[in-house]
C-alpha positions in Angstrom: -39.9 -71.0 -33.5 -38.7 -68.7 -36.2 -36.3 -69.6 -39.2 -32.8 -68.5 -38.6 -31.4 -65.6 -40.6 -28.9 -66.1 -43.4 -26.4 -64.3 -40.9 -27.1 -66.6 -38.4 -26.6 -69.7 -40.7 -23.3 -68.4 -42.1 -22.3 -68.4 -38.0 -23.4 -72.0 -37.9 -20.9 -72.6 -40.8 -23.8 -73.8 -43.1 -22.3 -74.1 -46.6 -25.2 -73.6 -48.5 -25.6 -69.9 -46.4 -21.9 -69.0 -47.0 -22.1 -69.5 -50.7 -25.2 -67.5 -50.6 -23.7 -64.9 -48.9 -20.5 -64.6 -50.7 -22.8 -64.5 -54.2 -24.9 -61.7 -52.3 -21.6 -59.9 -51.9 -20.0 -60.7 -54.9 -22.8 -59.2 -56.8 -22.5 -55.9 -54.8 -26.1 -56.3 -53.8 -27.4 -53.8 -51.0 -28.2 -57.0 -48.8 -24.6 -58.0 -49.1 -23.7 -54.7 -47.4 -26.2 -55.6 -44.8 -25.2 -58.7 -44.1 -21.6 -57.5 -44.0 -22.3 -55.2 -41.3 -24.3 -58.3 -39.4 -21.4 -60.5 -39.4 -18.5 -57.8 -38.7 -18.6 -58.5 -35.0 -18.0 -62.0 -35.2 -14.8 -61.5 -37.4 -11.0 -61.3 -36.2 -10.2 -64.8 -35.4 -9.3 -66.2 -38.6 -5.6 -65.9 -40.2 -5.6 -64.7 -44.0 -3.0 -66.4 -45.9 -2.3 -65.0 -49.2 -0.7 -66.9 -51.9 0.4 -64.9 -55.2 2.7 -65.9 -57.8 3.2 -65.6 -62.0 1.3 -68.1 -63.8 2.5 -71.8 -63.8 4.1 -71.5 -60.6 2.3 -73.9 -58.9 0.1 -72.0 -56.6 -3.2 -74.2 -56.8 -1.2 -77.2 -56.0 0.4 -75.9 -53.3 -2.7 -74.5 -51.8 -4.4 -77.9 -51.9 -1.3 -79.1 -49.9 -1.8 -76.3 -47.6 -5.1 -77.3 -47.1 -4.3 -80.8 -46.7 -1.9 -79.5 -43.8 -3.9 -77.6 -41.6 -6.6 -80.2 -41.8 -4.2 -82.4 -40.4 -3.8 -79.8 -37.3 -7.2 -80.1 -37.0 -7.9 -76.2 -38.1 -11.1 -75.6 -40.5 -9.8 -74.3 -43.7 -11.8 -71.6 -46.1 -10.0 -71.1 -49.6 -11.2 -68.3 -51.9 -9.6 -69.0 -55.3 -9.6 -65.8 -57.7 -10.0 -66.9 -61.0 -10.4 -64.8 -64.7 -13.5 -63.8 -65.5 -15.4 -66.1 -68.3 -16.1 -64.1 -71.4 -19.3 -66.0 -71.7 -21.1 -66.2 -67.9 -18.9 -63.5 -66.5 -18.2 -65.4 -63.9 -15.1 -67.5 -62.5 -13.2 -69.6 -65.0 -12.9 -72.5 -62.3 -9.4 -74.3 -63.0 -8.3 -74.0 -59.4 -11.2 -76.0 -57.9 -10.9 -78.6 -60.1 -7.1 -79.2 -58.6 -8.6 -79.0 -55.0 -11.2 -81.7 -55.4 -9.7 -84.2 -52.9 -11.6 -81.7 -50.3 -14.6 -81.3 -51.9 -16.4 -83.9 -49.1 -14.1 -82.4 -46.4 -17.1 -80.4 -44.0 -13.9 -78.6 -42.5 -13.3 -77.1 -45.9 -14.9 -74.5 -47.8 -13.5 -73.4 -51.1 -15.2 -70.7 -53.4 -14.0 -69.3 -56.7 -14.2 -65.3 -57.6 -14.1 -63.7 -60.8 -11.8 -60.6 -61.1 -14.6 -58.9 -63.3 -12.1 -56.7 -64.7 -10.6 -55.7 -61.1 -6.6 -55.4 -61.3 -4.1 -56.3 -58.7 -4.8 -60.2 -58.8 -8.1 -60.4 -56.8 -11.7 -59.4 -57.0 -13.0 -56.3 -55.7 -15.2 -57.9 -52.8 -12.1 -60.6 -51.8 -12.3 -58.9 -48.5 -15.6 -59.1 -47.6 -15.9 -62.8 -48.6 -12.8 -63.4 -46.2 -15.1 -61.9 -43.6 -18.1 -64.4 -44.3 -15.7 -67.1 -44.0 -14.0 -65.5 -40.6 -17.5 -64.9 -39.3 -18.3 -68.7 -40.1 -15.3 -70.0 -37.5 -12.7 -70.6 -40.2 -9.4 -71.0 -38.3 -7.2 -70.2 -41.7 -8.5 -68.4 -44.7 -6.2 -68.9 -47.9 -6.5 -66.5 -50.6 -4.9 -67.4 -53.9 -4.7 -64.5 -56.5 -5.1 -64.9 -60.3 -1.9 -65.6 -62.3 -1.5 -62.4 -63.8 2.6 -61.4 -63.8 3.7 -58.9 -61.8 1.1 -56.6 -60.8 -0.7 -59.0 -58.1 0.1 -56.6 -55.0 -3.6 -55.9 -53.8 -2.9 -59.2 -52.0 -1.1 -57.6 -49.4 -4.3 -55.2 -48.7 -6.2 -58.1 -47.9 -3.9 -61.1 -46.2 -2.3 -61.1 -42.8 0.9 -62.6 -44.7 1.8 -63.0 -48.2 3.6 -65.6 -49.7 5.1 -65.0 -53.4 5.5 -68.4 -55.0 8.1 -68.5 -57.7 9.2 -71.8 -60.0 12.6 -72.4 -61.6 13.5 -72.3 -65.2 11.2 -69.7 -66.3 13.8 -67.6 -67.7 15.0 -64.8 -65.7 14.7 -66.3 -62.2 13.9 -62.5 -60.7 11.6 -61.5 -63.7 8.4 -62.3 -61.4 9.9 -60.6 -58.5 9.9 -57.2 -60.0 7.1 -54.2 -60.0 6.6 -54.4 -56.2 6.3 -58.4 -55.7 9.6 -58.0 -53.9 8.2 -55.5 -51.3 4.9 -57.3 -50.6 6.6 -60.8 -49.8 6.4 -62.0 -46.2 7.9 -65.4 -47.6 9.1 -66.4 -50.6 8.7 -70.0 -51.7 10.5 -71.8 -54.5 7.8 -74.6 -55.7 8.6 -77.0 -58.3 12.1 -77.3 -56.3 12.9 -80.8 -57.9 13.5 -79.0 -60.9 16.8 -78.0 -62.1 18.0 -74.5 -61.4 16.0 -74.2 -58.0 19.0 -73.2 -56.0 20.0 -70.6 -58.6 16.3 -69.3 -58.3 16.4 -69.4 -54.6 20.2 -67.8 -54.6 18.8 -64.9 -56.7 16.0 -64.0 -54.4 18.4 -64.1 -51.2 20.9 -61.6 -53.2 17.9 -59.5 -53.9 17.3 -59.4 -50.2 20.6 -59.1 -48.9 20.4 -55.5 -50.8 18.1 -54.3 -48.1 19.1 -52.8 -45.0 17.0 -55.2 -42.2 16.7 -54.1 -38.8 17.6 -56.4 -36.2 14.3 -57.1 -35.0 12.7 -56.9 -38.4 11.1 -60.2 -39.9 13.4 -60.9 -43.0 11.2 -63.0 -45.9 12.9 -66.5 -45.7 13.0 -68.7 -49.2 11.8 -72.0 -48.8 11.8 -74.6 -51.3 8.7 -76.9 -52.1 7.5 -79.5 -54.3 3.7 -79.2 -54.3 2.8 -82.2 -56.0 4.4 -84.6 -53.4 3.6 -82.4 -50.5 7.7 -81.9 -49.5 8.7 -78.8 -47.6 4.9 -78.0 -47.2 5.0 -78.6 -43.4 7.8 -76.4 -43.1 6.0 -73.6 -45.2 3.1 -73.6 -42.5 5.7 -73.9 -39.5 7.0 -70.7 -41.0 3.8 -69.1 -41.5 3.1 -69.4 -37.8 6.2 -68.3 -36.6 5.3 -64.9 -38.4 2.1 -64.9 -36.9 3.9 -65.2 -33.8 6.8 -62.9 -34.2 5.2 -59.9 -36.1 2.0 -59.2 -33.8 2.2 -55.5 -34.3 2.9 -55.8 -37.8 -0.6 -57.6 -37.9 -2.2 -55.2 -36.0 -0.8 -51.9 -38.2 -1.8 -53.9 -41.7 -5.4 -54.7 -40.8 -6.0 -51.1 -39.7 -4.5 -50.2 -43.0 -6.4 -52.5 -44.7 -9.7 -51.0 -43.2 -8.8 -47.5 -44.0 -8.0 -48.7 -47.8 -11.3 -50.7 -48.0 -13.0 -48.0 -46.4 -12.0 -45.4 -49.3 -12.6 -47.2 -52.0 -16.1 -47.9 -50.8 -16.5 -44.3 -50.1 -15.5 -43.6 -53.5 -17.6 -46.1 -55.4 -20.6 -44.8 -53.1 -20.2 -41.4 -53.7 -19.8 -41.9 -57.5 -23.1 -43.9 -57.3 -24.8 -41.0 -55.3 -23.7 -38.4 -57.9 -24.7 -40.4 -61.0 -28.2 -41.3 -59.7 -29.1 -37.9 -57.5 -26.8 -35.1 -58.2 -26.4 -35.1 -61.9 -29.3 -34.9 -64.5 -29.7 -37.8 -67.0 -26.9 -37.4 -69.6 -25.0 -34.7 -67.9 -21.8 -37.2 -67.0 -21.7 -37.6 -70.4 -22.0 -34.1 -71.5 -19.3 -33.2 -69.0 -17.0 -35.8 -70.3 -17.6 -34.4 -73.9 -16.3 -30.9 -72.6 -13.6 -32.5 -70.8 -12.7 -34.3 -73.9 -12.7 -30.9 -75.9 -10.7 -28.9 -73.6 -13.5 -26.9 -72.7 -13.1 -27.4 -69.1 -10.6 -29.3 -67.0 -11.4 -32.5 -64.8 -10.1 -30.6 -61.5 -12.7 -27.8 -62.2 -15.8 -30.3 -62.8 -14.9 -32.4 -60.0 -14.8 -29.4 -57.8 -18.3 -28.1 -59.0 -19.7 -31.7 -58.9 -18.7 -31.9 -55.5 -20.0 -28.6 -54.7 -23.5 -29.9 -55.7 -23.2 -32.7 -53.8 -22.2 -31.4 -50.5 -24.6 -28.5 -50.9 -21.5 -26.4 -50.4 -20.0 -23.6 -52.9 -17.0 -24.9 -54.7 -13.8 -23.1 -53.9 -12.4 -20.9 -56.7 -9.0 -20.3 -55.1 -9.9 -16.6 -55.2 -8.7 -13.7 -53.2 -9.3 -9.9 -53.0 -6.4 -8.9 -54.8 -6.8 -4.8 -55.0 -9.6 -1.8 -55.0 -9.3 0.1 -57.9 -9.8 4.0 -57.4 -10.1 6.5 -60.5 -8.4 9.4 -60.1 -7.7 12.6 -62.0 -4.3 13.6 -60.5 -2.4 10.7 -58.4 0.2 12.9 -57.1 -2.6 14.2 -54.4 -3.7 11.0 -53.3 0.1 9.4 -53.2 1.4 12.4 -51.3 -2.1 11.8 -48.8 -1.2 8.0 -48.4 2.5 8.7 -47.6 1.6 11.4 -45.3 -1.4 9.7 -43.5 -0.5 6.1 -43.2 3.2 5.6 -44.5 2.2 4.0 -47.4 4.8 3.9 -50.5 3.4 3.9 -53.9 4.9 2.2 -56.9 6.1 3.3 -60.3 3.3 4.3 -62.5 2.9 1.7 -65.7 1.3 2.3 -68.7 -1.8 -0.5 -69.4 -3.9 0.7 -72.8 -5.3 3.9 -72.5 -4.7 4.1 -68.7 -1.7 4.6 -66.4 -1.9 2.8 -63.1 0.2 2.8 -59.9 -0.2 0.6 -56.8 -0.2 1.7 -53.0 1.1 -1.2 -51.1 -0.4 -2.2 -47.8 0.1 -5.6 -45.9 -2.9 -7.3 -47.5 -5.1 -5.9 -50.3 -3.7 -3.0 -52.2 -5.1 0.3 -53.9 -4.9 0.7 -57.6 -4.7 4.3 -58.7 -6.1 4.6 -62.2 -5.7 7.8 -64.5 -6.6 8.4 -67.8 -4.2 8.7 -70.7 -6.7 9.5 -73.4 -10.0 11.8 -73.1 -12.1 8.9 -74.5 -10.8 6.0 -72.2 -13.3 4.2 -69.8 -11.7 5.9 -66.8 -11.9 9.3 -68.7 -15.7 8.6 -69.3 -16.0 7.5 -65.6 -14.6 10.5 -64.0 -16.7 12.5 -66.5 -19.6 11.0 -65.2 -19.2 10.3 -61.5 -15.8 12.1 -60.7 -13.1 10.2 -58.6 -13.6 7.7 -56.4 -14.1 3.7 -56.3 -13.8 2.4 -59.7 -13.8 -1.6 -59.1 -12.5 -4.4 -57.2 -10.2 -6.9 -58.4 -10.3 -10.5 -57.6 -7.0 -12.6 -57.8 -7.7 -16.4 -59.5 -5.2 -19.0 -59.9 -6.8 -19.8 -63.4 -8.4 -17.2 -65.1 -9.5 -19.2 -68.3 -11.2 -22.0 -65.6 -12.5 -19.0 -63.7 -14.2 -17.3 -66.6 -15.5 -20.6 -67.8 -17.4 -21.5 -64.3 -18.6 -17.7 -64.2 -20.1 -18.1 -67.6 -21.8 -21.4 -66.7 -23.4 -19.3 -63.9 -24.9 -16.8 -66.2 -22.0 -14.2 -66.0 -21.5 -11.8 -68.8 -18.0 -10.6 -69.7 -16.9 -7.1 -71.2 -13.6 -9.0 -72.1 -14.7 -12.1 -73.8 -11.0 -13.1 -73.6 -8.1 -12.5 -71.0 -6.2 -9.7 -72.1 -2.9 -8.0 -70.8 -2.8 -6.2 -67.3 -0.3 -4.6 -65.0 3.1 -6.6 -64.2 2.2 -8.8 -67.1 -0.9 -10.1 -65.4 -3.6 -11.4 -67.4 -6.7 -9.7 -66.4 -10.8 -9.7 -67.5 -13.3 -7.3 -66.5 -16.9 -8.7 -65.6 -20.1 -6.2 -66.8 -21.6 -4.9 -63.6 -25.2 -5.8 -64.4 -23.8 -9.4 -63.9 -22.7 -8.2 -60.4 -25.3 -6.2 -59.0 -23.9 -3.0 -60.4 -20.0 -3.2 -59.5 -17.2 -3.5 -61.9 -15.2 -6.4 -61.3 -12.2 -7.3 -62.5 -10.4 -10.8 -62.7 -6.8 -11.3 -62.6 -4.2 -14.1 -62.8 -0.5 -13.2 -62.3 
């Protein structure tokens, strides 16, 4: 008989296999990604409960009591405690697990600490995948406790089905911890350590803030509960409230899970694409060189990103250019002006002197024609007419940023007649490319 695979052992709720699986995922190894693919079809049954709040709010003790209450109901419970990263080992500082040692011997409970590893938002980057492992292992409830980092722990809403925001009285401003997005993510507010003075005032402050919102009749309005986690007071009511939320917000939960999948997919794609770019698109040291050029303002972030994306996908980077006009060298524009008007009904603009030339534009519904005549005998147009006679002189492309366009073209080996943009008609900025770089054509770039 063959040895069961790691995925099979996880599904069988083997604690060692579960621990190994989460380690593979936390280390972001290829084997971890493969394992998630094997486990994913077995998920979707666990209910994810997120517990967040500021440091000292008693989150860990509250989670310990939630475990006990769910176990009393006969449910299997998985717990992911996100801790600060140890500066020595790079792993999690195991403060939360110390408070939950009462469940260490319970086979119906699995507790795992995860290090943030520099990830902001209160969670580790792979918390969602670790929850998939516990879901596949058959845990009915997965509790995710965020690290206590203050007011920016909003990533929990992208991971949990229900978000519990825990606050504590006597911490100064009763609503300080509810600012900067915390109010928006809470499905349930818990005033923990409610036996302390000021608990009623804290609860009243939250209720006051909630009253400022317009709640539709059928919407879930976050309740404000009181608990004393050290004694277990109010925890049963909290569990009942969580179950009531689960029953009444089915459509909301489906929407959240889809949004969660989208957010995680985008994050994985972005990280995977950058890994691919660094390993297979850019040469060794090229990324550092590009960053140096951005820092010195030689190129911009968007231009570099567009170029790298084009190389990675095999497509040409879009420069945003369009054909602006066709330049025609003329000795006497009056003849052509009359001809355009008589044959095509096209009106010609007023003449404008630009350096050694006089130009006027013949308007069309799309590209215009620029008639260029010489004002001096030694101008480029005068020399062109002497050598070739009247006719097509140049093509002009309109670009959104002529400096960026010139930088990109110079990188591709193009040489310019104008090393720096100069003034053109109608206050535009223009620069001409050397014909030898463009197959013998004279090409002009123009920025309005």
